[in-house]
BABAFI-285507 format. One line per 4 residues: number of its first residue (from 0); their letters; for each residue x, y, z of C-alpha. Coordinates in steps of 0.1 Angstrom, whole numbers, plus 5000, padded with zeros to 4 digits. Example, Ala and Ser with C-alpha at 12.3 -4.5 7.8 and 13.67 -1.06 7.14 Angstrom:
2
0	AS	5123 4955 5078 ~ 5137 4989 5071;
This chain:
429
0	XXXX	1684 4402 2278 ~ 1654 4397 2256 ~ 1625 4385 2277 ~ 1619 4354 2256;
4	XXXX	1656 4343 2261 ~ 1656 4345 2299 ~ 1666 4312 2315 ~ 1681 4298 2283;
8	XXXX	1717 4286 2287 ~ 1742 4302 2263 ~ 1756 4268 2254 ~ 1722 4257 2240;
12	XXXX	1714 4289 2221 ~ 1711 4289 2183 ~ 1729 4316 2162 ~ 1696 4335 2159;
16	XXXX	1691 4334 2197 ~ 1727 4347 2202 ~ 1721 4374 2177 ~ 1689 4385 2195;
20	XXXX	1707 4384 2228 ~ 1737 4404 2215 ~ 1715 4430 2200 ~ 1694 4435 2231;
24	XXXX	1725 4435 2254 ~ 1744 4458 2231 ~ 1717 4483 2229 ~ 1711 4483 2266;
28	XXXX	1748 4485 2274 ~ 1756 4512 2249 ~ 1728 4535 2260 ~ 1738 4532 2296;
32	XXXX	1775 4540 2289 ~ 1770 4564 2259 ~ 1780 4594 2280 ~ 1813 4577 2289;
36	XXXX	1825 4569 2254 ~ 1806 4591 2230 ~ 1809 4624 2248 ~ 1814 4656 2227;
40	XXXX	1834 4687 2229 ~ 1824 4721 2214 ~ 1851 4739 2196 ~ 1843 4770 2174;
44	XXXX	1807 4758 2167 ~ 1818 4723 2157 ~ 1810 4692 2178 ~ 1838 4666 2177;
48	XXXX	1842 4633 2195 ~ 1872 4635 2217 ~ 1872 4602 2235 ~ 1879 4570 2216;
52	XXXX	1852 4544 2219 ~ 1862 4517 2244 ~ 1838 4492 2229 ~ 1843 4496 2191;
56	XXXX	1826 4463 2183 ~ 1796 4470 2204 ~ 1794 4505 2189 ~ 1795 4490 2154;
60	XXXX	1767 4465 2162 ~ 1746 4493 2177 ~ 1751 4515 2147 ~ 1742 4487 2123;
64	XXXX	1711 4479 2143 ~ 1699 4515 2140 ~ 1705 4516 2102 ~ 1687 4482 2097;
68	XXXX	1657 4487 2120 ~ 1653 4526 2118 ~ 1644 4528 2154 ~ 1628 4560 2166;
72	XXXX	1657 4574 2184 ~ 1663 4612 2184 ~ 1695 4616 2163 ~ 1702 4650 2179;
76	XXXX	1715 4633 2210 ~ 1751 4621 2214 ~ 1743 4585 2206 ~ 1761 4569 2176;
80	XXXX	1770 4602 2158 ~ 1801 4597 2138 ~ 1806 4631 2123 ~ 1787 4660 2137;
84	XXXX	1789 4696 2124 ~ 1772 4729 2125 ~ 1762 4732 2162 ~ 1746 4766 2168;
88	XXXX	1737 4765 2205 ~ 1760 4751 2232 ~ 1731 4738 2252 ~ 1723 4713 2225;
92	XXXX	1747 4684 2220 ~ 1743 4685 2182 ~ 1718 4696 2156 ~ 1723 4669 2130;
96	XXXX	1745 4640 2123 ~ 1762 4629 2091 ~ 1753 4592 2088 ~ 1760 4567 2060;
100	XXXX	1730 4548 2047 ~ 1725 4523 2019 ~ 1704 4522 1988 ~ 1692 4493 1966;
104	XXXX	1711 4483 1935 ~ 1703 4503 1904 ~ 1673 4486 1888 ~ 1664 4484 1851;
108	XXXX	1642 4516 1854 ~ 1661 4534 1881 ~ 1680 4567 1879 ~ 1709 4573 1902;
112	XXXX	1712 4610 1910 ~ 1741 4630 1925 ~ 1723 4657 1945 ~ 1735 4693 1940;
116	XXXX	1707 4713 1957 ~ 1677 4708 1978 ~ 1650 4733 1987 ~ 1638 4737 2023;
120	XXXX	1601 4731 2029 ~ 1579 4733 2060 ~ 1574 4696 2056 ~ 1611 4692 2066;
124	XXXX	1604 4709 2099 ~ 1573 4688 2105 ~ 1592 4655 2103 ~ 1625 4664 2118;
128	XXXX	1607 4677 2148 ~ 1582 4648 2148 ~ 1552 4671 2149 ~ 1529 4644 2136;
132	XXXX	1542 4618 2159 ~ 1552 4594 2131 ~ 1588 4604 2123 ~ 1611 4574 2117;
136	XXXX	1645 4585 2129 ~ 1671 4591 2116 ~ 1651 4614 2093 ~ 1668 4626 2061;
140	XXXX	1644 4653 2049 ~ 1641 4672 2017 ~ 1617 4668 1987 ~ 1628 4696 1964;
144	XXXX	1657 4678 1949 ~ 1679 4686 1919 ~ 1711 4671 1907 ~ 1730 4653 1880;
148	XXXX	1725 4618 1867 ~ 1753 4594 1876 ~ 1739 4561 1863 ~ 1707 4548 1847;
152	XXXX	1692 4513 1844 ~ 1691 4493 1812 ~ 1654 4502 1804 ~ 1658 4540 1810;
156	XXXX	1654 4560 1778 ~ 1645 4595 1790 ~ 1676 4602 1809 ~ 1714 4596 1806;
160	XXXX	1745 4603 1826 ~ 1752 4640 1830 ~ 1715 4651 1826 ~ 1702 4677 1850;
164	XXXX	1672 4660 1868 ~ 1648 4669 1896 ~ 1628 4648 1921 ~ 1598 4660 1939;
168	XXXX	1576 4651 1969 ~ 1571 4614 1961 ~ 1592 4586 1947 ~ 1568 4558 1941;
172	XXXX	1531 4549 1937 ~ 1510 4519 1927 ~ 1512 4528 1890 ~ 1479 4510 1884;
176	XXXX	1450 4529 1900 ~ 1428 4554 1882 ~ 1448 4584 1895 ~ 1482 4569 1885;
180	XXXX	1469 4561 1850 ~ 1457 4597 1847 ~ 1492 4611 1856 ~ 1479 4622 1891;
184	XXXX	1503 4599 1910 ~ 1503 4623 1940 ~ 1467 4612 1947 ~ 1475 4575 1943;
188	XXXX	1446 4556 1960 ~ 1466 4525 1969 ~ 1502 4534 1979 ~ 1518 4567 1975;
192	XXXX	1554 4568 1987 ~ 1567 4602 1998 ~ 1603 4611 1992 ~ 1613 4608 2028;
196	XXXX	1600 4593 2061 ~ 1579 4566 2042 ~ 1582 4529 2036 ~ 1591 4520 2001;
200	XXXX	1580 4488 1983 ~ 1613 4471 1993 ~ 1606 4478 2030 ~ 1632 4505 2034;
204	XXXX	1626 4540 2048 ~ 1629 4566 2022 ~ 1656 4592 2025 ~ 1653 4627 2011;
208	XXXX	1675 4654 1996 ~ 1696 4664 2025 ~ 1720 4638 2012 ~ 1746 4632 1985;
212	XXXX	1725 4610 1963 ~ 1691 4595 1956 ~ 1680 4565 1936 ~ 1645 4568 1920;
216	XXXX	1624 4550 1894 ~ 1625 4570 1862 ~ 1587 4578 1863 ~ 1593 4601 1893;
220	XXXX	1623 4620 1878 ~ 1620 4652 1857 ~ 1642 4668 1832 ~ 1654 4703 1841;
224	XXXX	1654 4726 1810 ~ 1688 4734 1795 ~ 1706 4764 1810 ~ 1681 4766 1839;
228	XXXX	1700 4772 1872 ~ 1699 4741 1893 ~ 1695 4760 1926 ~ 1665 4779 1912;
232	XXXX	1649 4747 1900 ~ 1647 4732 1935 ~ 1617 4752 1949 ~ 1597 4744 1918;
236	XXXX	1593 4707 1929 ~ 1570 4717 1958 ~ 1563 4754 1961 ~ 1561 4758 1923;
240	XXXX	1540 4728 1914 ~ 1517 4733 1944 ~ 1503 4765 1929 ~ 1508 4756 1892;
244	XXXX	1485 4725 1895 ~ 1454 4743 1908 ~ 1460 4773 1885 ~ 1460 4750 1854;
248	XXXX	1431 4728 1867 ~ 1408 4759 1872 ~ 1420 4775 1839 ~ 1437 4805 1856;
252	XXXX	1459 4809 1826 ~ 1435 4831 1807 ~ 1451 4864 1798 ~ 1432 4895 1811;
256	XXXX	1415 4877 1840 ~ 1420 4889 1876 ~ 1438 4868 1902 ~ 1441 4874 1939;
260	XXXX	1470 4859 1958 ~ 1466 4855 1996 ~ 1500 4854 2015 ~ 1534 4862 2000;
264	XXXX	1557 4834 2011 ~ 1572 4805 1992 ~ 1540 4794 1975 ~ 1524 4829 1972;
268	XXXX	1553 4844 1954 ~ 1553 4816 1929 ~ 1515 4822 1923 ~ 1524 4858 1915;
272	XXXX	1551 4848 1891 ~ 1529 4823 1873 ~ 1500 4847 1872 ~ 1520 4874 1855;
276	XXXX	1534 4848 1830 ~ 1498 4838 1822 ~ 1489 4875 1815 ~ 1467 4879 1846;
280	XXXX	1460 4911 1866 ~ 1475 4901 1900 ~ 1465 4915 1933 ~ 1485 4905 1964;
284	XXXX	1468 4904 1998 ~ 1489 4905 2030 ~ 1486 4917 2066 ~ 1521 4931 2063;
288	XXXX	1525 4966 2047 ~ 1563 4959 2044 ~ 1556 4935 2016 ~ 1541 4960 1993;
292	XXXX	1573 4971 1976 ~ 1584 4934 1972 ~ 1550 4925 1957 ~ 1548 4954 1932;
296	XXXX	1585 4960 1923 ~ 1603 4927 1928 ~ 1576 4902 1917 ~ 1556 4925 1894;
300	XXXX	1521 4923 1909 ~ 1496 4949 1897 ~ 1480 4957 1931 ~ 1487 4953 1968;
304	XXXX	1460 4953 1995 ~ 1463 4951 2032 ~ 1438 4924 2041 ~ 1432 4939 2076;
308	XXXX	1420 4972 2060 ~ 1382 4969 2058 ~ 1379 4998 2034 ~ 1404 4984 2009;
312	XXXX	1388 4949 2010 ~ 1352 4961 2005 ~ 1364 4981 1975 ~ 1373 4948 1957;
316	XXXX	1339 4930 1962 ~ 1331 4909 1932 ~ 1362 4919 1913 ~ 1383 4888 1911;
320	XXXX	1380 4857 1888 ~ 1403 4835 1909 ~ 1421 4835 1943 ~ 1451 4813 1952;
324	XXXX	1451 4812 1990 ~ 1486 4803 2003 ~ 1481 4815 2039 ~ 1486 4790 2066;
328	XXXX	1473 4811 2095 ~ 1437 4811 2104 ~ 1417 4838 2084 ~ 1383 4846 2072;
332	XXXX	1372 4826 2041 ~ 1339 4844 2038 ~ 1357 4877 2033 ~ 1378 4864 2004;
336	XXXX	1349 4845 1988 ~ 1330 4878 1987 ~ 1358 4893 1965 ~ 1351 4867 1938;
340	XXXX	1329 4873 1908 ~ 1300 4849 1900 ~ 1314 4814 1894 ~ 1348 4825 1908;
344	XXXX	1371 4799 1923 ~ 1393 4800 1955 ~ 1421 4774 1954 ~ 1435 4766 1989;
348	XXXX	1471 4756 1989 ~ 1480 4768 2024 ~ 1473 4748 2056 ~ 1453 4767 2082;
352	XXXX	1442 4748 2113 ~ 1406 4750 2102 ~ 1383 4763 2075 ~ 1351 4782 2085;
356	XXXX	1326 4793 2059 ~ 1290 4802 2058 ~ 1268 4791 2029 ~ 1258 4825 2016;
360	XXXX	1291 4836 2000 ~ 1292 4803 1981 ~ 1256 4800 1969 ~ 1249 4837 1963;
364	XXXX	1277 4838 1936 ~ 1279 4802 1924 ~ 1314 4803 1938 ~ 1335 4773 1948;
368	XXXX	1365 4766 1971 ~ 1389 4739 1961 ~ 1419 4722 1977 ~ 1451 4709 1960;
372	XXXX	1483 4691 1969 ~ 1514 4692 1947 ~ 1510 4677 1913 ~ 1513 4646 1890;
376	XXXX	1543 4636 1870 ~ 1530 4650 1837 ~ 1521 4684 1850 ~ 1554 4686 1870;
380	XXXX	1574 4682 1838 ~ 1550 4706 1820 ~ 1556 4732 1847 ~ 1594 4729 1846;
384	XXXX	1593 4733 1808 ~ 1570 4764 1812 ~ 1595 4780 1837 ~ 1623 4773 1813;
388	XXXX	1606 4789 1783 ~ 1593 4819 1803 ~ 1623 4824 1824 ~ 1604 4821 1857;
392	XXXX	1629 4819 1886 ~ 1619 4816 1923 ~ 1634 4841 1947 ~ 1659 4820 1968;
396	XXXX	1685 4823 1995 ~ 1713 4797 1991 ~ 1726 4782 2023 ~ 1750 4755 2034;
400	XXXX	1736 4724 2050 ~ 1751 4734 2083 ~ 1726 4763 2084 ~ 1695 4740 2080;
404	XXXX	1682 4743 2115 ~ 1686 4781 2116 ~ 1668 4781 2083 ~ 1639 4762 2099;
408	XXXX	1637 4788 2127 ~ 1637 4817 2102 ~ 1611 4800 2080 ~ 1588 4795 2110;
412	XXXX	1590 4833 2115 ~ 1585 4840 2078 ~ 1620 4854 2076 ~ 1630 4843 2041;
416	XXXX	1625 4858 2006 ~ 1612 4834 1995 ~ 1627 4800 1997 ~ 1658 4785 2012;
420	XXXX	1679 4762 1990 ~ 1707 4741 2004 ~ 1739 4739 1984 ~ 1744 4701 1990;
424	XXXX	1773 4697 1965 ~ 1795 4723 1982 ~ 1786 4719 2019 ~ 1779 4682 2025;
428	X	1813 4665 2023;
């Protein structure tokens, strides 16, 4: 019983008091007895409920309570899972749960989108595993979203039913601050609303692209170019725009200039593709010799250098105009800064644990180091159009949603070339 209701006779309780009592009692009772009536059985990699719930009304109340209040309960447990699929290890009750959730009514400037594909990003791992300690379960991850418009609000003019549309890493902002007015909504100084695991203006928790649909204000939707493959478009909404933005900001689109790309993963391989489309001479830096053939023959880089080879690195001193650093492991920034020409720029798009530099490599060459996130709405649409015109396609591996957790594990080991994309339309039924 709720502590504030102790000692109150049921006959004198108001409806609100009974509701509070029911919720508290239901939750307590269900958790205690969940192993009795929500047990699962493993059969060919699929977890199925095989005992009928004895307290269907209590279960219903518990489920509705979870949906309404978004309590931080780990959804990989047996509790309240209705349909569970894709279990990969028998010592884990289930890896994910298919849950219904509700969206607001389509507003005058909203776009309702049937999701066909969603890219897999490291951010999905962070929030499903609660690495920052602020995950609001049940988490529905995914911010590289593409799909087909189902319905639009009365004031929407840019989109219509049937259009191929994309949604990126945020779905709302204040629309009034200096950053928003400049089309840099991702840096909104008042209220940026990420695509998932955030509180939207209506008080609901945002749900991402590992789902059948999404409803988004038209400002945060983007038109996918005609004949551009939907699956290939997904990684552009995070990996693509994360490197395109700093490259354009620092004018790395000047043909004939020399670009260095540190790290050859999801973001790094996009930097190579953009660099070549801009007419740059591209050198890839990696600690893995096995990536040489991929960099040169698959992605079209002009040069490949082992960054742990001191002789090779010294040979490139003061030779580069720009560097896009996509490496997330800790590494020497002084070393890479020394490769830049006078007034050269290093744009950091990876997330190492720390950045250590000494003043000399910066001041001796008037060099600079810059950070960047994803991108604003104007530049995101510009990037999509650029990829359509120049036929820039990310290297992807298409997977069913049942493989998502295995994809997480492989991504953590850099075992993907170069981005996973979930086929939502054909695997989330």
